N, C-alpha and C positions, 0 to 999 in steps of 0.2 A: 657625784656623777658629773660628767662633762656636758656642757651645753653645745647644741648643734645649731648652726645657722639654718634658717628656713628661707628658701628662695622662691620667688614668684616672678616670672619673666626676667630672670637673671639678676634680680635685686634682692638683697637681704631685707626681709620684712619682719622677722621675729627670730627669737632664740628659744629653743625648747630643750628640756632635759632628755638626754639620750636614753632610749630603751630599745629592747629587741623582743618585744612581746609577740611578734609575728613569727619568730623562729620556732622550729620544731626539732625534735631529737631524731637524727637520722641513724641512730644505733652507735655512733661514735662521737658526734659533735652536735652542738646546737647550731643550726644554720637556717637560712631562708631558701636553701636549695643550691646555692653557689658557694664553693669553697672560700672560706675567709670573709664571707659577706653576711650581713645581718640586716633584719628589717624590723621596724617598730612603727607603731601608730599612736598618735595622740591628737588632741584637739586644742586649738587656740582658745584661750579663756575669753578674750574680748570679742573676736569676730565669729567664733564658733566653727571656723574652718578646720577641716581635717588635714593632718600633716603626716606624710609618710617619711619615716626616718631611715636613711640608708647608712648602715654601719660597715666598717671594714677593718680587717686585721692586717691588711697589707701595708708594709712599710712605705712611707712616702705618700700615702693616701689619707685623706681626711673624710670623716663622716659628713653627710649633708642631709638636708630635708627639703621636701617640696610640698606645696599645697596640692591636694587632690580633691576630686568631687566626692560626694557622699557615696555614690555608687562604686567608685574606685576604692574607697575605704572599705566598703562592704565586701567587694570582691577580694581584696587583700586578706581580710579576715578569713573568709571562707576558703580561699586557696591555701592558707597556712594550716588549716585544720583546727585553729584555735578559736572555735565558735563560741567559747565561753566569754570572749571579749564582747560579743553582742550584748551581754548584760551590762557591761561598762558603757556601751554606746547604744542605748535602746532605740534611738531614732533610726538606726540602720536596720532594725529588724523588719521594717516594712518591705524591704527587698526580698525577704523570705516568701512573702505572699505572692510574688510574681514568678516564683520558681515553678517549673513544670513538674508533675509527679507521674508516677506509674500507676495511679489508681484507675480503676475501671470507671468510665464516665457515669455509669448508672449508680455507682456507689459513692461518687464524690458528693460533698456536702454543699449546700447553699444556705443562705440566711433569708428568712422571711420575717416580715414585721406583722405583728398582730396587736389588737387592742388589749388593754389591761383587762377588760371584761372577758374576752375570749381566753386570755391566759388564766384567769381565775376559773373559768369553766373547765379548762383542760386540767388544771391543778386539782379541782374537785373530782375529776374522773380517774385520777391516778389510783391504782390498786395498792400502791405502797409509796412512801415518801421517796424511795430510791428509783422509782420508775421514771423513765425519761419521757419528755413530751413526744418524742418520736415514737416511742412504744405505744403511747396513748393514741396518737393519730393513726398508726398502723392498725391498731385494734379496731378503731372506728371505721377505717376504710374497708377492712375485711368484713365487718358486720353490715356494711351498707348494701 
């Protein structure tokens, strides 16, 4: 595969292997949404910085790459629809937590911390090993 120069503030700071892992099938071609253009994402080994790779099929143009923030890398993955790439870049998954949802606020979940002793008591109150702690607590609240 070809190497692509990585630019930061107009200076070449690295070279990466070309890829187009952010492309999607539009029914006729693999594309990033623009005819003859392709998009890929990788990460620099030493610095850990994310790199967005811009590929082209247009004669006279060369591919290039640029440093992007973690959030820009995440947005590029999600926009491409190739969310399986989040498995390759697990540190970007934290941006998923900030997404708004269409859940009813009364049904949304929250996390609470309890002591190990209370956890043991709740475990002992389970009617079956498969019963959730939430079900145990709901049973207790209804009985109160």
